[in-house]
C-alpha positions as CSV (number, residue, x, y, z in Angstrom):
1,X,23.4,-21.5,13.1
2,X,20.8,-21.2,15.9
3,X,17.8,-22.6,16.3
4,X,14.7,-19.7,16.0
5,X,11.1,-20.4,16.8
6,X,8.5,-19.3,14.4
7,X,4.9,-19.1,15.4
8,X,3.2,-18.9,11.9
9,X,-0.5,-18.5,11.2
10,X,-1.9,-21.9,10.0
11,X,-5.7,-21.6,8.7
12,X,-8.6,-20.7,6.6
13,X,-10.3,-17.3,7.5
14,X,-13.5,-19.3,9.3
15,X,-10.5,-20.8,11.6
16,X,-6.8,-20.8,12.4
17,X,-4.3,-20.9,15.2
18,X,-0.7,-20.1,15.6
19,X,1.6,-23.2,15.0
20,X,5.2,-23.2,16.5
21,X,8.2,-24.1,14.1
22,X,11.9,-24.6,15.0
23,X,14.3,-23.6,11.9
24,X,17.7,-23.4,11.7
25,X,18.9,-19.8,11.3
26,X,21.6,-19.2,9.5
27,X,23.5,-16.1,9.2
28,X,21.6,-13.3,6.4
29,X,18.5,-15.4,6.5
30,X,15.4,-13.7,6.1
31,X,11.8,-14.4,7.5
32,X,10.6,-15.4,4.1
33,X,13.9,-18.0,4.3
34,X,12.6,-19.7,7.6
35,X,9.1,-20.0,5.8
36,X,10.5,-21.5,3.1
37,X,12.3,-23.8,5.2
38,X,9.5,-25.0,6.8
39,X,7.5,-25.6,3.7
40,X,10.5,-28.2,2.7
41,X,11.1,-29.5,5.6
42,X,8.3,-29.7,8.1
43,X,4.7,-28.8,6.8
44,X,4.5,-29.1,2.6
45,X,1.0,-27.1,2.6
46,X,1.8,-24.3,3.9
47,X,0.5,-21.5,2.0
48,X,3.0,-18.3,1.0
49,X,2.9,-15.6,-1.7
50,X,6.1,-14.7,-2.9
51,X,7.8,-13.6,-6.2
52,X,11.1,-11.6,-6.5
53,X,12.2,-11.9,-3.5
54,X,14.2,-9.1,-3.7
55,X,11.7,-6.1,-2.1
56,X,10.3,-5.3,-5.5
57,X,7.3,-7.4,-6.5
58,X,5.7,-7.0,-2.8
59,X,3.8,-10.6,-3.2
60,X,5.3,-11.7,0.2
61,X,3.6,-9.2,2.4
62,X,2.7,-10.2,5.9
63,X,2.8,-9.4,9.7
64,X,5.9,-9.4,11.9
65,X,5.6,-9.5,15.3
66,X,2.5,-7.1,14.5
67,X,4.3,-5.2,12.1
68,X,3.2,-5.1,8.5
69,X,6.4,-6.2,6.4
70,X,7.9,-7.9,3.4
71,X,9.0,-11.3,4.9
72,X,11.9,-11.1,1.8
73,X,13.6,-7.8,3.3
74,X,13.1,-9.3,7.1
75,X,16.3,-10.5,9.0
76,X,15.8,-12.9,11.6
77,X,18.6,-11.1,13.3
78,X,16.8,-8.1,13.9
79,X,14.7,-10.1,16.5
80,X,15.4,-11.5,19.9
81,X,17.2,-14.4,19.6
82,X,15.6,-15.5,22.9
83,X,12.1,-14.7,21.3
84,X,9.7,-16.6,18.7
85,X,9.2,-14.6,15.4
86,X,5.4,-14.4,14.9
87,X,4.0,-14.3,11.6
88,X,0.3,-13.6,10.2
89,X,-1.5,-12.9,7.3
90,X,-2.1,-9.1,6.7
91,X,-5.5,-8.2,8.7
92,X,-6.7,-5.7,6.4
93,X,-7.9,-8.1,3.9
94,X,-9.9,-11.4,3.9
95,X,-7.5,-14.5,4.5
96,X,-7.6,-17.2,2.1
97,X,-5.1,-20.0,3.7
98,X,-2.3,-19.5,6.0
99,X,-0.4,-16.0,5.0
100,X,-2.2,-15.9,1.8
101,X,-4.7,-13.0,1.7
102,X,-7.5,-11.9,-0.5
103,X,-6.6,-8.6,-2.0
104,X,-8.4,-8.3,-5.5
105,X,-10.3,-5.6,-3.6
106,X,-7.6,-2.9,-4.3
107,X,-7.2,-3.9,-8.3
108,X,-11.6,-3.3,-7.8
109,X,-10.3,-0.1,-5.9
110,X,-7.5,0.8,-8.8
111,X,-10.4,0.6,-12.2
112,X,-12.7,3.1,-10.5
113,X,-9.8,6.1,-10.1
114,X,-10.6,8.5,-13.1
115,X,-7.7,7.5,-15.4
116,X,-5.2,9.9,-16.8
117,X,-6.3,12.4,-19.6
118,X,-4.1,14.0,-21.7
119,X,-4.1,18.4,-22.5
120,X,-4.5,19.3,-25.8
121,X,-0.8,19.2,-27.4
122,X,1.2,22.3,-27.6
123,X,2.5,22.0,-31.3
124,X,0.7,21.3,-34.8
125,X,2.5,18.3,-34.7
126,X,0.7,16.5,-32.0
127,X,3.5,17.0,-29.4
128,X,4.2,18.5,-25.6
129,X,6.7,21.2,-23.9
130,X,7.4,19.0,-20.8
131,X,9.8,20.4,-18.0
132,X,12.0,18.0,-16.0
133,X,10.9,19.4,-13.1
134,X,7.6,18.6,-14.0
135,X,8.3,15.1,-14.9
136,X,10.5,14.6,-11.7
137,X,7.3,15.6,-9.1
138,X,5.7,12.3,-10.1
139,X,8.8,10.0,-9.8
140,X,8.4,9.2,-6.5
141,X,5.2,7.7,-6.5
142,X,5.8,5.6,-9.7
143,X,7.9,3.9,-7.5
144,X,5.1,1.8,-5.7
145,X,5.5,-1.8,-5.8
146,X,1.5,-2.1,-4.8
147,X,2.7,-4.4,-1.6
148,X,-0.8,-2.9,0.3
149,X,1.4,-2.6,3.2
150,X,-0.2,1.1,3.7
151,X,-3.4,-0.5,3.2
152,X,-2.8,-2.6,5.5
153,X,-1.3,-0.8,8.4
154,X,-4.4,2.2,7.7
155,X,-6.4,2.5,10.9
156,X,-9.5,3.3,8.4
157,X,-9.1,-0.3,6.8
158,X,-7.6,-2.2,9.4
159,X,-9.5,-1.3,12.8
160,X,-12.8,0.1,11.0
161,X,-13.0,-1.8,8.3
162,X,-14.4,1.2,5.4
163,X,-13.0,-0.7,2.7
164,X,-16.1,0.3,0.9
165,X,-16.0,4.2,1.7
166,X,-12.1,4.6,1.9
167,X,-10.0,4.3,-1.1
168,X,-6.9,3.8,1.1
169,X,-3.4,5.2,0.9
170,X,-1.7,2.9,-2.2
171,X,-4.6,4.3,-4.4
172,X,-4.2,8.1,-2.6
173,X,-0.3,7.6,-4.5
174,X,-2.1,6.3,-7.5
175,X,-4.4,9.4,-7.4
176,X,-1.4,11.5,-6.7
177,X,0.8,10.1,-9.8
178,X,-2.1,11.2,-12.0
179,X,-2.8,14.8,-10.6
180,X,1.1,15.3,-10.6
181,X,1.8,14.4,-14.3
182,X,2.4,17.7,-16.6
183,X,-0.1,16.4,-19.4
184,X,-3.1,15.5,-17.1
185,X,-6.1,17.8,-17.0
186,X,-8.7,15.5,-15.3
187,X,-10.7,16.1,-12.5
188,X,-10.9,14.1,-9.5
189,X,-11.3,16.3,-6.6
190,X,-15.0,15.2,-6.7
191,X,-14.0,11.5,-6.8
192,X,-11.1,11.8,-3.7
193,X,-14.3,13.3,-1.8
194,X,-17.2,11.3,-2.2
195,X,-16.0,7.6,-3.7
196,X,-12.1,7.6,-2.2
197,X,-13.4,8.8,1.2
198,X,-10.3,11.1,1.3
199,X,-11.5,13.0,4.6
200,X,-11.2,9.5,6.5
201,X,-7.5,9.9,6.4
202,X,-6.3,12.2,9.8
203,X,-2.6,11.8,8.2
204,X,-1.4,9.6,11.4
205,X,1.7,9.0,8.7
206,X,1.5,4.9,9.6
207,X,1.6,4.4,6.1
208,X,4.9,6.2,5.3
209,X,6.3,4.1,7.9
210,X,5.8,0.9,6.3
211,X,6.6,1.7,3.1
212,X,9.5,-0.4,2.0
213,X,10.1,2.1,-1.0
214,X,10.3,5.0,1.3
215,X,7.7,6.8,-0.5
216,X,6.7,9.9,1.6
217,X,2.5,9.2,1.2
218,X,1.5,11.7,3.9
219,X,3.4,14.5,3.3
220,X,3.9,14.3,-0.5
221,X,0.6,12.4,-1.9
222,X,-2.3,12.5,0.5
223,X,-1.7,16.6,2.2
224,X,-1.8,18.0,-1.2
225,X,-4.3,15.7,-2.4
226,X,-6.5,17.0,0.6
227,X,-5.6,20.7,0.1
228,X,-6.8,20.3,-4.2
229,X,-10.7,18.8,-2.7
230,X,-10.3,21.5,-0.1
231,X,-9.5,24.5,-2.7
232,X,-11.9,22.6,-4.6
233,X,-15.0,22.3,-2.9
234,X,-14.6,24.0,0.4
235,X,-12.9,27.5,-0.5
236,X,-15.7,30.0,0.3
237,X,-14.1,32.6,-2.2
238,X,-14.3,29.7,-4.8
239,X,-17.8,29.3,-4.2
240,X,-19.0,32.9,-4.8
241,X,-16.5,32.9,-7.9
242,X,-18.3,29.9,-9.2
243,X,-21.8,31.5,-7.9
244,X,-21.4,34.8,-9.6
245,X,-20.5,33.1,-13.0
246,X,-23.1,30.7,-13.1
247,X,-25.8,33.5,-12.7
């Protein structure tokens, strides 16, 4: 076992500081293990949010050496042995205490997205015809565990604080899950353009890079949604057709 230094943020949104703790690091230890060791032996009041410890609940999101990560899936031996490992709360959301942030804004955004609306049944018995390839299109987006790491790394939210204008990549994924559902007929392009602020995204792919479920957020969700918005609201030929139809 080797001793490692963990530099952990302690405090609230009003004030805080980085505090060093020395932890005996065993083989295979992850950062969440180290935080639990600190809680058990040195700082019982350290606030850490976690649940499954298997990379599937998204609760233990934090920043390790400045990078948004799941602490339960971040191995201690991935970092140089002679350097401290810095653990801080996600920057895109208000700090409650220590490593715990207030992510309630995300759930408010989720409630505002126009919900799934099914098309009329194909058959008199109220059933539909759905093909396997149609079902498979939306499966990738269903893997989202709502860890909000993509929200945290997004510069529109993290750096510019555009929470009121931009829904963030996590909920563009949610919208894409609805949009690619074979039965959905809801029109969301106006919402995505105006309230969702999809135009703020400049497809840097930073959200894709941090996704623990390897969802291709930019290529498979955001870009196709941008294309739908452009087609619906900015295509000059379509605008002409609509104008003619109105008259």
